[in-house]
C-alpha positions, 0 to 999 in steps of 0.5 A, a space after each residue: 469453485 475453490 477459495 484461496 485461503 490467502 484471502 482470510 485473516 485468522 478469524 476468517 480462517 477459523 470461521 471457514 474451518 467451522 463451516 467444514 465441521 472443524 474445531 477453531 484450533 485447526 485454523 491456527 495450525 493451518 494459518 501457521 502452515 500457510 504463512 510461517 512455513 509457506 506451504 501450498 500443498 495440503 499433503 505437506 501439513 502433517 499435523 492436520 488430520 487426513 480427513 481435513 486435508 481431504 476436505 481442503 483439497 476439494 474446496 480450497 487452494 493456496 496460491 499467489 498470482 502468477 509471476 510475469 517477470 522478476 528483475 534483480 537490481 545491481 543493488 540487490 533490490 528485486 522487483 516482481 510483476 504479478 498477473 492479477 487477471 483481465 490484463 492487469 499486472 501489479 508490482 512488488 519490490 523487495 529492498 534489502 538493507 543491512 539492518 532490515 528487509 523491506 517489502 513494498 506492496 501494491 493495494 490496487 491495480 492502477 490508482 485513481 488519485 492522479 498525482 502528477 509525479 506518480 507513474 502509476 497514477 498516469 495509467 489510471 485505475 482498474 480495480 482494487 486488489 482482494 485481500 488474498 492478492 495483497 497478502 500473496 505478495 508477502 507470502 510469495 516474496 518471503 518464502 522465495 527469498 528464504 530459498 534464494 538467500 538460503 536462510 531459514 529465519 525471516 527475511 522480510 522485517 518491514 512492510 510498506 503499503 507504498 506500491 501501486 494504488 491508494 491503500 485506504 481507498 481499498 480499506 475493506 480488503 486492506 484491513 484483514 491483510 494488515 491483520 495477517 501481517 501482524 498476527 503472531 501465528 502469521 508473520 508476526 510483524 510489529 505495528 511499528 514495522 508495517 506502514 500504510 502510506 496515504 495521500 490523505 483520505 481523512 475519514 479512512 485515516 480515522 477508521 484505521 486509527 481505531 481498527 488497526 493503528 500501524 505506522 502512517 506515512 502521508 504523501 504531503 508534497 506541498 506546503 500550501 493548498 494551491 500547490 497541493 491541489 495541483 500535485 495531489 488532486 485529493 487535496 481539493 476534497 481534504 485540505 491541508 488543514 483537515 489533513 493535519 488535524 487527522 494526523 493529530 488524531 491518528 497520533 493518539 493511537 499510533 504505534 510511533 510518536 510521529 507521522 512521516 510526511 513523504 515529500 517528492 522533490 520536484 525541480 522548481 515546483 515545490 523545492 524552493 527555500 520559501 516552500 521549506 519555510 512554509 513547511 516549517 510554519 505549517 508544522 510549528 502551527 500544529 506542534 504544540 512545542 513537540 516533535 510529532 513528525 518527520 520528513 522523508 524527502 524523495 528525489 523524483 524519479 522522472 518519467 516522460 508523461 510527467 513533464 517534471 524534473 528531479 530537484 538538484 542534489 544541492 537544492 535538496 540539501 538546502 531544503 533539508 537543512 532548513 527543516 533540520 535547523 527548525 528542529 524537524 527530523 528530516 531524511 533524504 531517501 536514497 534511491 534504490 532499484 533505479 536500473 529496474 524501474 523499482 524506485 519510488 514513483 516508478 511502479 507502473 505495472 500494466 493496468 487497463 484504465 477502466 475509470 473512463 469506461 465505467 463512467 461512460 457505462 454509468 452515464 448510458 445506464 442513467 440515460 436509459 433509466 430516464 427514458 423508460 417510465 419507472 412504473 415498476 418497483 424494480 425500475 424505481 429501485 434501479 
């Protein structure tokens, strides 16, 4: 069984090389070949000793998940669908702009958060992606785009963990993936240009602040707990007050001096004047007189199962004006890739919802254990 070297950050690759009886500096060479040059054939790695290349051919590989489809939008946005096995597929989107190239990466097959306005959440949750499956989206996209655009320099300048899934729910696999993105021997991205989006898993926000503080975007979507409980079910566990306090703690370590709040504009649900005014009061309560956040208003991208509609442009403008006049930096996201279902909230991939199946198996297992006398240590431990 070979290992996929995309699963390793530089430290992990160094340990792997040492196990092969190689010096740690070989890991740096190998890491550069993989991530800077996009190599997948060990024979191409000309500055590695032939003996090492022969070892790697036996025990290692470098590969992304198979590409199931590729769609290019009229605005230049590109969406890929990757087959991650067992009937699951995840989506990755490249968004070109004049001053940057942004890649939107998935962290899970499906999502367990169940936010009402997100098509991924309506599919349910299948599994976490491995580190290599997260990194492979960047590895594939970067080197495909260099050939596609006939460029030798780096194409992707920004990465946003805003694809399918809740990144912080897959923390152990996310962390080494972020380190690969930031490593100067890898993609050399600035912490300011790598953004993790979260619906608000407070303990993991605190961990990220200590382990790898990158830019943070928080899916807020409501100004009060009652409404957010309905739109973002995680709010029932971590209230808005707890979330705001976690954001304040994160700011101490953040590479930027602000947190971005994502706010999906839903017609007649969270887009009224009183909602904007409530947001102003909320932010001022935690501001201490300084600008510490910005709002990104996102026009909702409808899908049939949601039962929700996009706010009218005029209403979004009114909402933005209230926030702006209160001194809160506010932008309205320009939708991209609508014609290929690549816009925000539209990434759905193809996943099998294993959540309910897993719950049913757990209940059956509990029943079986209760019905058998626990007379052995094995049964007690089970």
